[in-house]
N, C-alpha and C positions, 0 to 999 in steps of 0.2 A: 514339628510346627504345631502349635495349639489350634484348636478348632476355630477360634475367632481371634483375630488381631484387634488391636485397639483402633488405629486409624490406618486405612489403606490410602496411599497416594498413587493415583493413576497417572503416570508420566514422570520420567526422570530427567527432565530438562531443568533449566534454571528456576522456573516457577515451582515445580514440584519439589525440588531439593530445598528451596528456601522455605516452603511450607513445612517440609519435614523437619528442618532444623528449628524453626520457630516453635513447632509443636513439641519437640523434644525439650526445648528450653522451658516450655510450659508444663512439663511433667507428663506428657502423653507419650505412648509408644507408637512407632510408625513402621510400616512396611511399604517400600516404594516398588511399584511394578513398572518396569521399563521394557518395551518391546525390543529395543536394540541395546546400545551402550549408553550410559548416562551422558547427557549433553550431546547426543549425536545429531540433533536437528538444528533448529535456528540458534540454539544456545552455543553451537560450535563455531559457525562461520561468520558471525556478525563482527562489527568493528570494535566492540567492547567499550563504547562510549557511555558514560553515565551522565544523562542530560536533563537536569531540571529545566534547562532552557527550552526543552521541547514541550512545555506545558500547553501552548496553543495547539488545538487539534488540527488534524489534516482537513477536516470539514470546516472550512473557513470562508469568509466572503472572498469572492474572486476565484476560488478553486475550480468551479465548474467551467468557467471560460478557459482557464488554463488547461484543464483536462481535455476539453474538446479540441483545443489546438494540438495537443499531444497524441490524441487517440489513434491517428493513422500513422504515427511515427514509431516503428518498432524499437528504436533505441532511445526513445524519450525517457526522462526520469520516471514518469508515471505513464504506464501503458496498459490499455484494456484490449485484450485480444478479441477481435470481432468474432462472435459466435452466438448461437442460439442457446441461451442459458437463463431461463426464467428467474431462478434464484438470484443470479448475479444482477440482472436488470432491476429486480425488486430492491435489492440491496443498494444499488446505485441511485435509485429514485429516493430512497430514504436518506442516503448520504447527501444528495442534492438538497433535500429539505432542511438539512442541518447547517447549510452553508450561509448562515446569516449571523449578524452581530450578537443577537441575544443568545442563541444556542452555542455560538463560539465561546462567549464569555462563560457560560455554564460549564462547558467542557473543559475550559482552561482552569477554572476553579477546582474541578474534580481531579484533573490530572496533576495540578500543581500540589495539592495536598498529599497525594500518594508519592509523587516524585520527591518532594522535600523530606517526607518521613523516611523514604527508602534511602536517600542519600546519606542521612545521618546514621542509619542502622548499618549500612554497608561499611562505612568507616569504622564503626564499633566492632563489627564482626572481623574485619581484616586485622584490627588491633588485638582483640580478645582471643581469637583463634589462630593468630599468626599465619594468616593466609599468605601463600607465596603465589601471587597472581599479577605482578607488575602493576599494582595499584598506584595511580598517579593523580594527584589532586591539583595539578597546575592549570586546569581549565581546558576549554576547547575554543579554537578560533574559527569564526565564520568569515571566510575570505570572499570578497566580491571583485569582479571585473566591471560589472555594470554600475557606474557611479550613481545613477538615479535610483536603482534598487537599494544600493548601500545607504544613501541618504534617507530613503523611505523607511528602511528597517531601523536605522540609527535613531530616527525621530520617535520611535516607539519605546525608547528606553524608560520613559516615565510610566507608561502603561505597564511595562513588564515589572517595574519596581513594586507595583501594587501586589504582585504575586510573589514577591521575595526574590525576583530574578535580577541579579546585578549584572552590569555590563561595563566594559572598558572599550573606548572607541580609539582606533588608530587611523590616521590618514595614511595616504600612500607612502609618503616619505618616512614616517615613523615606523610603519610596518616593514619597510625595506631594511631598516636597521635592525628590527626585532627578529626577522626570520630570513636568514640568508638562503634558505632552500627555494625561495620564490624566484621566478624569472623576473628580469628587469622590466619595468614599465607595464606590467599586466594588472597590477592590483590597484583598484580605485579606493579601497578602504577595507578595514577589518573590524569586526565586533568580537571581542573576547568575552566569554561567559566564565568568570573565575570560579563560580560555584559548581561547574561541571567537572567531571573526572573521567578516568578510564581504567580498564583492567584488560588483561589478556584473557578473553572469554573461556577458552578451553581449560586454561589453568584455574580460573575462578570456579568453574563447574567441578573440576577434579577436587579442589579444596573443599567445596561444599559437601561432596560425596564423602571425602575423608572424614570430615567432622561428624556428619550424620552417622557414619559407621562407628566412630570412636565413642559417640554418646549413646550407643546401643541400638540405633536404627538398623533396619535390614533393607538392603537394596537387592532386588531380584532382576538381573539383566536377562535378556532373551525371553522375557515373560510377556507375551502379547495378549492383551485383553480382548476377548472375543464377544462377551456379553456382560450385561450388568443388570441387576434388579435390586429393589430395596423394599422394605416393609417397615413396620413400626418399631422393629427391634434391631435391624442390622442391614448391611449392604452385602450382597452376594455377587462376586465377580468370577466369571468363568474365564480362564486363561489357558494358554498353550501348555502351561505346566500344572494345570489342575485348578480346582476351585479354591478361591480365597474369600474369607469372610471377615468383615470388620464392623466394629461398633459404629464407626463413621467412615466415610470415604471422601476424598477430595479429587475431583476431576480436573486435571492439569495437563491436558493433552495438546495444548496450543491449537494450531490450525486443524487438528484432527478431532477436537472436542465435539463439534456438531455431529459427526458420524456416530460416535458412541452415545451421545445424548438422545439421538432419535429413537434408540431402543427403549428409552424411558418416556417417550412422547414429549420430550423437551425440544423446543425449537430455539436454537441459539443463532442469532443473526450474525454469523461470522463467515467471512470470505477469506480464502487463502491468498495472501499477498506475497508474491514470489520475489525474494531478494537475492542478490548475487554478490560474490566477493572473489578477489584473487589475492593469494598470499605469496609473498616473495621473501628471499633473503634481504637483509637490510641494505639499502643504498648507502653509499659513503656520505652523501649530503642529504640527510633525511630531515623532515620537519622536527622541530624541537618538542612540539606538543600536537595532539590530535587536531585535524583540520576538517572543516566542512567547506568544500568548494561550492559556494552557493549557486552560481549560475549554471552549473552542470550537475548539481546534486550528487557529488561524489565525496565520500568520507575517506580520510587518510589517517591511518594509525600506525605509529612506529613503536616497536619494542626493541629490547637490547639485541635480540637475534632474529628479528622478523619485521615485516612491513606488510600492510594490508590496504587494498583499495576495495571499497564496498558501497552498498546502498542500492538504489533503484527500487521501483515497485511495479510489478507486473501482475495483472489480474488475468490469469489464464487457467483457472481451476487448479486441479492437481496434476497438471501436465508435468511429467518428470523429465522432459528433455532440457538440455542445457542450451540456452539461446546465445549463440556466439556473438550476435550483434550487441547484446547487452553487456557482455564481458568486454568487447572491444570499446564500447562507449566509456567504460570505466577508465581504461588506459588513455583513450583520446582526451577525456576530460582532465586527467592528471597532467598530460603533456601541455595543456594550455596554460597551466599555472606553475609547474615545478621544473627546476633545472634537471633533476634526476627523478622522473616520474615513476619509474619501476625499479625493482631490485635486480641484481645480476642473475638470480636464479628464481624461476617461477616454481613454487612448491605445491600449490593447490588451487584448483578452480572449483568453486562451490556455489550451490544455490540451496535455498531453503524457504519454507513457507511461514509467513508471519500471520497470526490470527487477528484479522481486522474486523472490528465492529464498525457499524456505519456512523456511530457518534465518536469513534476513536477513543472511547473510555472502556477500560477492562470490565469484565464481569466477575465479581467477587462476592461470595455469600452463599446462603443456603439455596439449593435448587428448589424452585417452586413445586410444591406438592410432595416433597421428599424430606422426611424428618432428619435423616442421617447422611444425606448426600450434599456435598458442598462444591461450589464452582470456583475455579481460579484460572481464568482463561481470558482471551481477547485483548492481550496486551500490545498488539500491533508490533511496532518496531522498537518497543521500549521494555521488553521483558527483563533484560539485564538491569535497566535503570529502575524498574518498579518491583523487582523480585523480593527484596528484603521487607519492604512495606506490605506487600501482598501476603507474604508468609506470616508476618505479625498480625495482620488483620484477620486472616483465617484462623490463626491460633486463638486470638481473642474471642472470636465469634463461637468457635467450637467449645471452648472452655467456659463460656459465659462471663468472661471478664469485660470490664468497660473497655471498648475498643480505643486504640491509640488515635484513630481518626474517624470521622463520621462515615459509617458504612453505606449510608443511603444512596449516594450517587452511583454506586457500583452494583446495586442489586439487579438481578435478572428481570425482576418484575417491571422495570421501566420499559421493557420492550413489549409488554402485553397490552 
């Protein structure tokens, strides 16, 4: 190994690998440093939906009242574990301050630009690099039991159109004909987002890693980063496998990014949001396309040989225990909607931490005060959806090219 690499990518999840591939396409060399196996964190167990429809941020009008109602319910879709944690409560106060119409619109514009850019780039990468990852462009269906909530969300279709988000509305009878997997009489209506898509996330990450290696990138697994420093010339990273030096470095550690950033006196306002999923063999009567069961906040994804229930958001720090109540809530929610809510064989129970910023917009760009350190983190629940666009934006910024989208909304300086 040479004394200095070109670009070090710290983190081998979907964001780190997308940054690596985009930099390779731009003519830079990369070395990815991953503490475990590539894609072993939230890149592995999510539901694999690609959702430009998720442009409106979590911090939205009405969210505080909803969160308060859920706070003392351990299996609620959004749960804050009661505890003394000054950093969490400071984050929640800032989150609450964003739950207004003006900030929600600002966040939607920022997220929509990145999601739209990413959606097109993902399709191009799947085509150009022959990814085998069950890529499906048939859209995602949001299914409602609550008729009033359905009418409320359906009435926003004109507002969503402003952000390039198309919708198709189904009443109960029409959707019963469309999706035989649904139980009789439970659906009030459905909103389809035809611009959404899906992948099998573990296969997608494996394909990213394959192409990074084929294009000359190096991926070091089992390489835990222990410390990092930077000066005017390079970034120095101490790892469990020795010291690595790079002309530039990209911090893409997801929910673990704030821990490493503190060694550089960087404060990243990220909280770990714990998500859960259960993976099964495929039921005989499985949904034809990915679903979001809106009233219970459960995502359902079907693949040729698999089936996954996922979602929920739990703010419990880095608590590594598996909360059985939250897994049970996924199955209970699916039973309320589906004829065959689970598959015949339960293959995996999973949880992982999503990196949540209080404005629900990722942090992408140069680290304040560090010439050669770059940040690509804080993607919340949308790392797979935003990965390709994030990689391209990082590559553009590092190489000094005109960026594909305006980088201003994602800069870390907005928190200072």
